[in-house]
C-alpha positions in Angstrom: 100.4 59.0 37.9 99.1 57.4 34.7 99.3 59.4 31.4 96.3 61.7 30.9 93.9 60.8 28.2 92.9 64.5 27.5 94.8 65.9 24.6 94.3 68.3 21.7 95.7 67.7 18.2 95.7 70.3 15.5 95.1 68.3 12.3 94.9 71.1 9.6 94.8 74.8 9.3 93.4 77.0 6.4 94.2 80.6 7.0 93.4 81.1 10.7 90.6 78.4 10.6 91.6 75.2 12.5 90.6 71.6 12.2 91.4 69.5 15.3 90.6 66.7 17.7 90.2 66.7 21.4 90.8 63.3 23.0 89.0 62.5 26.3 88.4 59.4 28.2 84.8 59.2 26.9 85.5 59.9 23.3 87.0 62.2 20.7 85.6 65.6 20.0 86.0 66.8 16.4 86.6 70.5 16.1 85.3 73.0 15.2 82.6 71.7 17.4 79.2 73.0 18.6 78.0 71.8 22.0 74.3 71.7 22.5 73.3 73.1 25.9 71.9 70.7 28.4 71.4 73.2 31.2 69.4 71.0 33.5 70.9 67.6 32.3 68.7 67.6 29.2 68.8 69.0 25.7 65.3 70.4 25.8 62.8 68.6 23.5 65.4 66.0 22.3 66.3 62.4 23.3 70.0 61.9 24.0 70.3 59.4 21.2 68.9 62.0 18.8 71.4 64.5 19.9 74.2 62.0 19.3 72.7 61.1 15.9 72.8 64.8 14.9 76.6 64.6 15.1 77.2 66.1 18.6 80.4 64.8 20.3 79.9 66.8 23.5 77.2 68.5 25.5 77.3 71.3 28.0 75.8 71.1 31.5 75.4 73.9 34.0 76.8 74.1 37.6 74.3 76.7 38.8 71.2 74.9 37.7 72.4 71.4 38.7 73.6 72.5 42.1 70.2 73.9 42.9 68.2 71.0 41.4 68.6 68.0 41.8 71.9 68.8 43.6 75.4 67.8 42.7 75.7 65.4 45.6 72.6 63.5 44.5 73.8 63.3 40.9 77.1 61.9 42.2 75.2 59.3 44.3 73.3 58.3 41.2 76.5 57.6 39.3 77.4 61.0 37.9 76.0 63.2 35.2 76.8 60.9 32.3 74.8 58.0 33.8 72.1 60.3 35.2 71.2 61.8 31.8 72.1 58.7 29.7 74.9 60.4 27.8 78.1 58.3 27.8 80.0 60.8 25.7 82.0 63.9 26.7 80.4 66.7 28.8 81.7 70.2 29.5 80.3 72.0 32.6 80.4 75.8 32.9 81.3 77.1 36.3 78.0 78.8 37.2 79.3 82.3 37.3 77.2 83.7 34.4 74.0 82.3 35.8 74.7 83.6 39.3 75.0 87.1 37.9 72.0 86.8 35.5 69.5 84.7 37.4 70.2 84.6 41.1 68.5 87.0 43.6 70.3 89.3 46.2 73.8 88.6 45.0 76.7 89.6 47.3 80.1 89.3 45.7 83.5 89.5 47.5 86.9 88.0 47.2 85.8 84.6 48.5 83.0 84.2 45.9 79.3 85.0 45.5 76.5 84.5 48.0 73.1 84.5 46.4 69.5 83.4 46.7 68.2 80.7 44.4 65.8 81.9 41.7 63.8 78.7 42.3 63.0 78.8 46.0 65.0 81.7 47.6 67.4 79.4 49.4 70.8 80.9 50.2 74.0 79.5 48.6 77.7 80.4 48.4 79.6 79.7 45.2 83.3 80.0 45.2 86.1 78.8 42.9 86.6 75.8 45.2 82.9 75.0 45.5 82.4 75.3 41.7 85.3 72.9 41.1 83.9 70.5 43.7 80.5 70.5 42.1 82.0 69.8 38.7 83.9 66.9 40.2 80.7 65.5 41.7 79.0 65.8 38.3 82.0 64.1 36.7 82.3 66.3 33.7 85.2 65.7 31.3 86.0 69.4 30.8 85.5 71.8 33.7 85.7 75.6 33.7 87.3 78.0 36.2 84.9 80.1 38.3 84.9 83.7 37.0 82.9 86.9 37.4 80.7 87.7 34.5 79.8 91.4 34.3 76.6 92.8 32.9 77.7 95.1 30.1 78.0 98.0 29.4 80.3 98.7 32.4 83.0 101.2 33.1 86.6 100.4 32.1 87.5 100.4 35.8 84.8 97.9 36.6 85.7 95.6 33.7 89.3 95.6 34.8 88.3 94.9 38.4 86.3 91.9 37.4 89.0 90.6 35.1 91.6 90.8 37.9 89.3 89.1 40.3 88.6 86.3 37.7 92.4 85.8 37.4 92.7 85.3 41.1 89.8 82.9 41.0 91.5 81.1 38.1 94.5 80.4 40.3 92.2 79.1 43.1 90.2 77.0 40.6 93.4 75.4 39.3 94.6 74.7 42.8 91.3 73.1 43.8 91.2 71.1 40.6 94.7 69.6 41.0 94.7 69.2 44.8 91.5 67.2 44.8 92.6 63.6 45.1 89.2 62.3 44.1 89.2 64.2 40.8 90.1 61.9 37.9 93.4 62.9 36.3 92.0 62.5 32.8 89.6 65.4 33.3 90.5 68.9 32.0 90.3 72.4 33.3 89.9 75.5 31.0 90.7 79.1 31.9 88.4 81.9 30.9 89.7 85.1 29.3 87.8 88.2 30.4 88.3 91.9 29.8 85.2 93.2 28.0 86.0 94.6 24.6 89.3 96.1 25.7 92.1 94.5 23.7 94.7 95.5 26.4 92.7 93.9 29.2 92.1 90.8 27.0 95.8 90.5 26.4 96.6 90.9 30.1 94.0 88.2 31.0 95.1 85.8 28.3 98.8 86.1 29.1 98.2 85.6 32.8 96.1 82.5 32.2 98.6 81.0 29.8 101.3 81.6 32.4 99.2 79.6 34.9 98.8 76.8 32.4 95.4 75.4 31.5 94.3 72.5 29.3 92.3 74.9 27.1 91.2 78.5 27.0 87.8 80.1 26.7 86.9 83.6 25.6 84.1 84.7 27.9 82.0 87.8 28.4 81.1 88.3 24.8 77.9 88.0 22.7 76.1 90.1 25.4 74.7 92.7 23.1 77.8 94.2 21.5 77.8 94.5 17.6 79.2 91.5 15.8 82.1 93.4 14.4 83.2 94.4 18.0 82.9 90.8 19.2 84.9 89.5 16.3 87.6 92.1 16.7 87.9 91.2 20.4 88.0 87.5 19.6 90.8 88.0 17.0 92.8 90.2 19.4 92.4 87.7 22.2 93.4 84.6 20.1 96.7 86.3 19.3 97.8 85.7 22.9 96.6 82.1 23.3 98.7 79.0 22.5 98.3 77.2 19.3 98.3 73.7 20.9 95.3 74.2 23.2 91.5 74.2 22.4 89.9 77.7 22.1 86.3 78.0 23.2 84.0 81.0 22.6 81.4 80.8 25.3 77.7 81.4 24.6 78.0 81.9 20.8 75.8 81.9 19.0 74.2 82.5 15.6 75.4 80.5 12.6 77.0 83.7 11.2 78.8 84.3 14.5 80.2 80.8 14.5 81.3 80.9 10.9 83.2 84.2 11.3 84.7 83.0 14.6 85.9 79.7 13.0 87.6 81.9 10.4 89.5 83.6 13.2 90.6 80.4 14.9 87.9 79.4 17.4 87.5 75.6 18.0 84.4 75.2 20.3 81.0 76.9 20.7 77.9 76.5 22.8 74.6 78.3 22.7 70.9 77.8 23.7 69.9 79.5 20.4 69.1 76.4 18.3 67.0 74.7 21.0 65.3 78.0 22.1 64.5 79.0 18.6 63.0 75.6 17.9 60.6 75.9 20.8 59.5 79.2 19.4 58.7 78.1 15.9 62.0 79.1 14.1 64.2 76.9 12.0 67.8 77.4 10.9 68.6 76.2 7.4 71.2 76.7 4.7 68.8 79.3 3.3 68.8 81.3 6.6 66.3 81.4 9.4 62.7 80.4 8.7 59.8 81.5 10.9 57.2 78.7 10.8 54.6 80.9 12.4 54.3 82.9 9.2 51.0 82.3 7.4 52.8 81.9 4.1 53.8 78.3 5.2 50.3 77.2 5.9 49.7 75.5 2.5 53.3 74.9 1.5 53.9 71.1 0.9 57.7 71.4 0.6 60.1 70.2 3.3 62.3 72.8 4.9 65.3 71.4 3.0 65.2 68.2 0.9 69.1 67.9 1.2 69.4 68.4 4.9 71.2 65.8 7.0 68.4 65.9 9.6 65.5 63.6 8.5 62.9 65.9 10.1 64.0 68.7 7.7 63.5 66.4 4.8 60.3 64.5 5.7 57.9 67.0 7.2 56.2 69.6 5.1 56.3 73.3 6.0 52.5 73.2 6.2 52.6 70.5 8.8 55.3 72.3 10.8 53.3 75.5 10.6 50.2 73.7 11.9 52.1 72.1 14.8 53.6 75.5 15.8 50.3 77.4 15.6 48.5 74.6 17.5 51.1 74.7 20.3 51.8 71.0 19.8 54.9 69.6 21.6 55.9 67.7 18.5 56.4 70.9 16.7 59.0 72.0 19.3 60.6 68.6 19.1 60.9 68.5 15.3 62.2 72.1 15.0 64.7 71.6 17.8 66.0 68.5 16.1 66.2 70.4 12.8 68.1 73.3 14.4 70.6 71.1 16.3 71.1 69.1 13.2 71.8 72.2 11.1 74.3 73.5 13.6 76.1 70.1 13.5 75.9 70.0 9.7 77.5 73.5 9.6 80.4 72.4 11.8 80.9 69.2 9.8 81.0 71.2 6.6 83.6 73.6 8.0 85.8 70.8 9.3 85.8 69.2 5.8 86.5 72.5 4.1 89.5 73.2 6.4 90.9 69.7 5.8 91.0 70.2 2.0 92.0 73.9 2.0 88.7 75.3 0.7 87.5 77.2 3.8 87.3 80.6 2.0 85.2 79.2 -0.8 83.0 77.3 1.6 82.5 80.4 3.7 81.5 82.4 0.7 79.0 79.7 -0.4 77.4 79.6 3.0 77.1 83.4 3.2 75.6 83.4 -0.3 73.0 80.8 0.7 71.9 82.8 3.8 71.8 86.0 1.8 69.9 84.6 -1.2 67.2 83.1 1.1 65.0 80.1 0.5 63.5 79.6 -3.0 59.9 80.6 -3.5 57.1 78.0 -3.4 55.9 76.8 -6.8 52.3 76.1 -5.5 
């Protein structure tokens, strides 16, 4: 067997904050990294080359949505997900477990997996650890995720533990399916997912069991589902204490710029979230001054750009008045520009944190970022 191209290198550390690189066959991922979410093989309202130009090294695709439409087998016949969506760089696919629990109809869960009806047309499907891995192989993603059970919280302690133990058994089956598939490229990677709600004891048990199994990286799942930020961060920190230093650490479904900043401070390497693209489609922009609602009438006659120093050209070149007009008019261009601005800001934030960790100035950079968000944008002079 040839040497695997997947590898993680820890390049620098400042406090608990980590600066690293993930090597894959399709390119290197600089960490801390934010993965824009391409649920249905597209970053909504952005061309792939624009996503790449924003600084994104990796995208996220979704097993549940792609298995239902257009179908994993069809994507494979068309050359795999990278060719299908014209993105030749790394892709991570999530396992579909969260969407089965949140979107599907008439779910029936047992030890084998989950049987459900599609939210699109009511067709019946069964998703198991083995089927999830098979779909991810057909898609050809560079980083694949174990199949797990995602609970709707709040839930009882007994239910959280039951789901965590089931997810561990499914992790074993996911790993077996991943390594036993002779058609799966050896340079692809499989991540385990730590579950356990907000119980530090269950998170420890889950993390230790997954580490004993041995995965290429470890995700912290089941958070950012409505719990207070301080609870999420406390759970993240407690979980990371039981994960190896030489593997990537991925906080799933997070989140706001503040969530990411504080999670990097605790040692997280990777993030994904629909927030920047969804907010852009609804008239909201993320900037170094905080979140700006372009629907607000105060922007109607403001000739200033959102941020003259932003890395994203759309944030520099278009006036707030024009963006306000596009949003209020329901113009597609408004959604496109604000999505590009938001994805660009998320990438700019990650880039700044990487640079700060490299030179040992993370604490000062963190304070400067927080101060910028808290002080808000300067008032218009017109």
